[in-house]
N, C-alpha and C positions, 0 to 999 in steps of 0.2 A: 505492499499501501504505498501511495506518493504523499506524506502527510504535507508536502509543501501545497497541495490542492484540497479546495474545499471539500467533503464529501458529503454527497446526500444518498439516503438509504429510500428507496424505494420497494414498497410490498404488496402483493396480492393477495386473494385466500384460494384455499383449496377449492374442490367441487362440493357442493352439500345440498341437500333437498333437491330439488326439481331441477337445481343448476349443475349438472353433470359436467357440463365444459364452466368453468367459472370466465367470464368476460374479464372480470379482473386480474389475473393471473395474465391470461393470452394477451391485455395491452401493458402489461408491465413487460414482458417479454418482449413485444412488440418496443415497447420504448429502449429497451435494453441494446435491441440492435441499431437503434436510431443514437442512442446517446445524450448528452447533454452538452456534450461540446470537449474539446480536447483539457479546457481548465477545470473540469469538473470531474471527480472520479465519483464514479455512479456503483453503486451495489445493490442488487434487489435480491428480494427472499419470498417466498411462499408461505404464507403462514397457515397453522391450520384454522378450523374453526372448531375451535378448543378453547373454554376460557382460560382453563388451567395452564394449558399452552401457551399462551398469548402473557397471561401474568409473569412467567420466566424468559421469556421470547422478545419481547419489546424491552425493557429494562436491559437485557444483554445485548442488543444492535445498539441500544444508547450509551454501553459502556464500552462497546469494542471499538465503535467508530468516531465517537464524539462528534457526531458529523453537523454539518450547518442546519439540515432541515431534515425529516424524516417525513415522505407523504405517503399515507397507507391508501390505500384504492379498494375500493368494494363493488359487486354488482347490487343491482338494485330491480327485481321485475317490474316494478312501478315505472322505473324513468326510462323516460324519451330521451333526454338531454346528459351532457354531461356536468355532473351537478357537485359545486364547490360546497362544502360543509361548512360553517362557521363555526361549531360549537361541539363540546361532546358533552353528554349527560352520565352522571353519578348513578343515577337510580332507576331502578323499572326493567331490572331486567330479568324475565321471566323464562322467554325461549330456549329450550334445548338444544346443547351445540349436537355436532355428529359423535358425540361420547355419550350423550344421552344426560349429559349435567347440565344445571346451570345454579349460581351461587345461592348458598342458601339466605345471603342476606339481601340477596336481588341487587346488591350495589357493587360497584367496580373498586373505588377504593374508601374504606371505612373512615369516615370523618373526614373526606374530601370535599371540598365546595360543590354543590350543588351540579354546577354548568362551569365548563371551563372554555372560553372564546381564544381561538387561534390569534395571534399576534399579526396575520395576513389578514390584510383587507382584502377579504374574499369579493366583494362587490365591486374594488378597481381591477382586480384580476379579471374577473368575468367582462366588463366592460372593454379591458384593454385587448383580452384573448378573440371578444365579437368583433373590435376593430380592425383586427388583423388578417380577416378575410379568411378564418381557418377553413370555414366549410362544414363545421363541428358544431352544433348551436350546445350553448351555454349558459346553467343558470346557478343559482346561489339559494340554499336552504338551512334552516336553522335546527333540523329534526335531521339527525343520521341513522335513527330507527331502533333503538335499546335493543340491538341484538351485536354480534360479532364485531361486525362494522363498528359502532359506536362504544363499544367496550374497549377496541383496541384503541381508536380515536382519543377517547378519553383517559386512559392508562400513558399514551404517550403525550399527550399534551402535560398530563400532571405532573409527569419526569422531567418533559423538556420547557415547563415555564412558557408552553405556548407556540414554542419552534416546533409546531408539526400542522401537516395540513389534512385532510381527506378530502379524497375525490371520488363519487359514486359515479359508475358506468352503467348503462344498459346493457342488457343481456346482446351477445353477436347476433349483429345484422338484425338488430332491432333500434333503431334501422343501419347504425355505422359498423363497418368490418372492424377487426382486432387492428389492421394497421392504421384506418382512421383513428380508433382510440388511442393508440399509441402515439402519432401523430399531435394529436388534442393534449394529451401527457406532458409530451415534449414540451412544448407551445406554454400550457397552463404552469410546470414549474418553472420553465426559464423566465415566466415574468415575476412569478414567488419570491425567485432566486435577486432577483433585481431590485423588488419591492425590499429585501431584505437587508440588501448591498445598500440602497438607498436611506435606510432606517439606520442603519449603524454608521453612515458617513454624517447624518445628521446630529446623532448622539455623541460622535467623535468631535464635530464642530463644537456642538456646546459644550463639553469639554474644556477644549482648548481654549475657549474663549471666554 
């Protein structure tokens, strides 16, 4: 690993339920082929649809890579756009995972805040990507669904003090191909990184002055 480059970790999920091919992992694999440019060290992971596995994997990714940003990608059977999630929620996890388990407390992190927002302005990312003429519709949401997507996002937001993002994609060919979704992820994540860089520059300038 080249420590001189900023690191970005992007995750998708394994198949579950009706999603025998998980569009999120297909999209992330397409992103890996495209990359994020020669100046970004990109790592991708397939996340199990398993609450307990998430509780150990997500902290290990932050500890191993110290990434500038982690972007989690999940599939939503209801989505027809690529959807940027603004926040993760701590309570209401009643759905069983692939191991037929759900947390007894029905919460992500006991004692944690009810909701954690990403530091990234998702509305601005959405506007910029839409204006770029990508050909993939992008929208913004405040509800990641109280299943493994939301659970993973909240865990990551908690660990990173908000330096995480979550993107929901529709199933493959409903209406976008895996290649389309990979291109959309590339454009979205590049905008997020630009936004983080601008924020850090502002903070640095304020400290200097």
